N, C-alpha and C positions, 0 to 999 in steps of 0.2 A: 702289380701295386707293391708286391713284395721287393722286387728289384729296386724301384723307385725309393721305397722306404729306406732299403740299405744304402744306397747311393747318398740320399739325404743326411742319413746317419753318419756317414764318413766325412761329409763337408765340414770345412773349417769353421763355419758358422754354427753349426750344431754342437760340434766338439767343444767350441768355446762355452756355449750355453750350458753344457754338462759339466764343464770344468768349474764354472762360476757357481752352478748349483751344488757341485760337491763342496767348494769353499763354504756356502751357506750352511750345508749340512754339518761341517766341521764347527762352525759358530754355534749352531744350536746345541750341539753335543758339549760345548764348554761354557754354557750359561752360568753354571756354578763356580766357575774358575776364573772368569774374565770379567773385568769390570767395564761395561758397555759405556759409562759416563767418561771414563778415560781414554777409550778408543774413539768415541765422537769428538773429545777435544783434539786428539791426534789428527783424525781425519780433517777437521774443520781448521786447525790452526797450522799444520804442516803439509799435508799432502794435497787438499784441494787447492790452497795457494799456489802449490807448485804446478798443478794443472792449469790454473789461470794464467800464470806468466808464461808457460810453455805454449799454450793455445794462441793468447794475444800476440806474441812475439812473432809467429808465423804469418800474421795477417798481410796481405798485400791487396791492393786496389789498383785496377785499371780499367779502362773504357771497354775493353773486351769481355771483361767480367759482368757488364750491366744486365744482360739478359738473364743470366744465371741467379745474379744477386736479386733481381726483381722477383724471380720465381720463389727464391728463398724467403723473400720479405712476405710475399702472399702466404706461404706455407706458415710462417710465423703467426700472422695475422690469424689465420684459420685455427691455428691452435688456440690462440687468446680468446677468439669468439666463441670457439666450440666449449672451450673450458668454462667460460662464463655461463653459457647455456647449461651445460652439464651439471654445474653446482646448483642451479636454480631447479632443474630438472628432478634432481634426486633428493636434494635437501628443502623440505617443505617448511612453510612458517608454523611455528608452534607458540605456545604461551611463552616461553622464554626466547623473545626476539633477539636479546644479545647473544645469546649461545648460537642461534640460527645464523646470525650475521657473522659471527667469528668463524663458524664451520663453512659457510659459503665462501666468505672471503679468503680463508686459507685455502680451500680447495680450487677456487677459481684461479689463483695466483700460482699455486704449485703445479696443478694440471696443465696450465699454460706454457709449460717450459718443455724443452727436449734435451735429450742427450744422445744424439745420433752416433756420435764416436764410439759409445760403449755399447750400444743395442741394434745399430743399423749397419755401420759399415762392413762388417764381416759378411753379412748376408748380401749387401750389394756386391762386393767384391767376387764372391763365390758364384753368385746366380746370375748377375747381371754383366758384371765385367770390371776390371781394375780402374779402367778409365772412368767408368761412372760413379765409382767410389770417391775419385777426386772430385768429380762435379758434385757430389753430395756434400763433400767437405766444404766447398766453395759456397754452396746454397746455404751452409749452416752459418755463415758468417753474421747475417742479421740476427739470428737467434743468439749468437754469441755476444754480439753487442749488446742487445737486450738483457741477456743473463749476466754478463759479468759487469756491465756499466749502469745500464738504465734501471734494473729492477729495484736496487736499495731505494731510489727516489720514488718509484711507483709504489713500494711496500709502505714508506712512510706517508705518502699521500692517502693511501687507502686505510692506513691504520689510525688508532685513536691515541691522543697524548696521554701519557701515564698520569694517574691523579696527583702524585706528588710534583710533577712538572707543573700541572696547571696550577697548583696552589702557591707556587713559588711567587715572591714579590718581585716587581720589576727591577730592583737593584740585584736579586739573585739571579735573574735571567740575563744580566750582562754578558756579553760573549768575551773572551780572553782576546788577546791581541792575535791577529792574523798569523804570525810567525809561530805562536804557540799551538794555535789550532792546526797548523800545518804539521807541526812535529807530533801532537797526539794522533793526527790522522794517519801518519806514517807508521806509527806503533801498531796499528791494526794489521794483522797478516793479509787480509783480503785487499785493503787499500794499498798496501806496498806492493803486492802481486800485480795488481791491476796498472798502477802507475809504472812499474819496472817493464811489464810486458808492453805498454803503449810506447814507452821510451826506445825499447829494443826493435819494435816494428818500425818507428819513425826512421831509425838509423840502418834499418835492413839487416839486423843481427838476429837471428833466431836462436833460442837458448842453445840449440845443438852445436853451435859454433863458439860456445865459450869455455872450450877446453874442459878442465876437470869440474868447474863450476857448473857447467852445462850439464855434464854427465850426472853431477849429484842431483841438481833439479829434475833432471829426465827420470832418474832412478826413484825418487820420491813420487813423482806423477805417475809412473808405471805401478807404483805400490798401491796407489789410490783404488784401483779396481778390486785387488784382492781384499784389501782392508775393508771396503765397502760391503762387499758381501759376506765376510766375515761377521760384520756388525748388523747386517741384515739377519743372519741366522741367530745372532745373540737377541735381537730386540723382537723380531717379528712373530707375533703369536696368533694362531687362528681362532682361538676361542673369543667369546664375546661378540657384541654388535661391531665393533670398530673396523674389523677386517671385511665385513660383509658390506659396510658402508663405502670403504675404499674401492672395493671390486665394483660397486654399483657406479660410483662416480668414474671409474676408470672405463667401464663399458659404455656408459653414456659419453664419455669425451671421445672414445674412439668411434662411437656410432655417429655423433655430429661431425667428427673429422672427416669420415668415410663420405657422408653426404656431400660435404664441402667440397672435398678433394675431387669427387666426381664432376661436380659443377665446373670447378677450376680447370680440369683436364679437358672437359668438353668444350670450354669456351676459350680459355687463355693459353693452353698448352697443348695445341694440337700437333703432335710430333711423332716420333717412332715409339714403337712398343717398349724398347729398353729404357729409354727415357722416361716413359710414364710408369713402368714398374719401378724405376730407381726413386721417382717422386713418391709413389705410394709407400714404399718402404720407409722412405724418410718420415713421411706425414704420421707413421704409427711408432715413431720413437718413443722410447720410455721417458719418464720425467727426470729432471735434472737433479742431481745431488748439489751441484753448485748453487741452484736456486733454494735448495733447503738451507744451505750454509749462509746464504744472504739473508734468508728470512729469520734464521737463528740469531743473527747477529743484530738485525733490527728489531727483533722482538724484545731486545733488552733497551731500546729507547721508546717503544711505542707499544700499546695493547692492542688487542684484536685478533691475534694469530694464534692457532693450535699446533705448535711445533710437533707434537706427537702424531697427529693427523697428517701433517706434511711428510714426516718420515715414513709413515706407514703407506702413503700414496707412491712415494719413490721406491719403496721395496717390493710392492705389489705389482708395479708398473713393468718391471723388467720381465718377469715370466709371462704377463699378458702380451707384451709386445714380441717376445720370442715365439709364442703360440701363432699370433697373427702373421708374423712375417714368414715363419715356416709354411704355413698354408698359402701365402701370396707367392712364395718362391716356387712352390710345388705345382702351383694352378697356373702361375705365369699371367697372360693376357686375359684368360678367363676371369680370373680374381680382379683384375682392374677394371674390366667391363661389368661386373657384378658388383661394383662398390655401392650403388643405391640400395641393392638388396642386403649386402653385409651391414650397411649402416642402419637400415630398419631392423634387422635382425639383432643388433647388438643393443640397440635401444630397447627393443621389446625384452631381451634378456635382462636389462638393467631394471626395468619396471617389475619384471616378473620376480627377480631377487628381492626387490623391496616388498612387494606383498608378502613374499615367503618370510622375510625377516619380521614382519609385523604379526605375523599369524603364530 
């Protein structure tokens, strides 16, 4: 057991996790010196858009990808369904129905997103194989499409119109000309990044091929990880009820995901052990910072989202994913076969934590 622990400690996946944990610790030590709002603005207006354009520009679709993309679509749907169940499993109805609805809506949307590039690929590459890391990236395309392009529409659909907008007269609600709408839309960093990424993908030009401009965008994209974990250290606090609620939600999400992934592997993905383990690692991905950015943007237009809850979910999802994926990698196929037990145990832990929080 000691040699296994030492081997796991030296792997690139665990070393990366320790590196990010150290950065978060630096952030926590600088809470009195750094402005978390300014760093959040930097993250959402410069670094995350760089990640978006870099990710979208590399997308390529072919018929040979069909099976992998279909599997990725199933995993994305599993996340969405499991997150909806988790939000209702943990957040019970109370006298303030509006608050309950807001918390459930926020949790369901944020939990239903994944960030495998940041939380999974290093484990897949180290413990399963580099070729499976490539397949995991390919299977992530449906999730990217949802997070980068579709989720703003979904957020607006589920949110509530702001009271000021509802009170506007018909004349005040008249839309400006299409050209002005387009110019206004392109002034938003997220919209500009999405449009640029799609255009680059259409002409087969990834960001990396754009000489000094590509290197600049790539540098900003790489900086996103370090700045995100610095911000996590600045903002995440373990006192009070909110972190317990987030941990309950994440445990429930992973519990439902484990049960659904087990059924998916048993019925639709009957293949080799390596592919099965890679699929399980991807299913346990942390929640997406890009989705948090999309929610922060949409929350300026509609009511019904708790941005602080969304960020806390993102922050806590990374360490939990690390723990689960480390166990999965060390146990291998035994963990995959035990997914029903793992899922049930995680749901039981979530319920137990809820009872402790109430007492």
